[in-house]
Steps between C-alpha positions, in 0.01 A plus 500: 500500500195702453272420215379790285142385567398395852226243502192626660251332729267408209795335308597298801139382553467409125824307511393326821159397333687366192726295710210358696319416178811324365533299823125387492525410128755230593239327708215513247421166340647462153288377214516123490611309195189323371505182293386535147140382419483123452808434706484183728504520879755307697225253605402448144850442388548239781177341401610469144831350609318247718276401209795461268677272756181305542467456128865399464461241774189360343680479158806329665265257677320413170829454321624266770175310489522468129855380522400241758211385285730460197754310708231265623375451140851432382541241779173347412598491137837346580335235726256428225777473243689265731183286547451484126851413440472216762183378329660509163796301629263252655313466170816459298624231744164316464518522121848371500398211738191417282718507188758274658218261615355500151829431346563220742161341427570528128830329547345213709231460236765465229690248716194287541432507127859402415 
């Protein structure tokens, strides 16, 4: 099949130049996607994550310390309450004993008078 228009030498040269330009264009570096202004770098994000973890650990440690302190205080308070209850029981027993001795002395006095 013969084409009506035969490509000439100049046409072949221009087609070859365009093909070479297209081939070289594939190897040219593309424009890189840049991060928007104010965006954090990977190192900054990691540093923020480490700081957040550090703060969380410190808060957990403080909460555990507060719980331990409260438990110690409640134990001390219960020990104090136990000691006070024992002291009250001792006082009540002494009062009962003294009252019994007083009553016994009163009865002996009445028996002597009678």
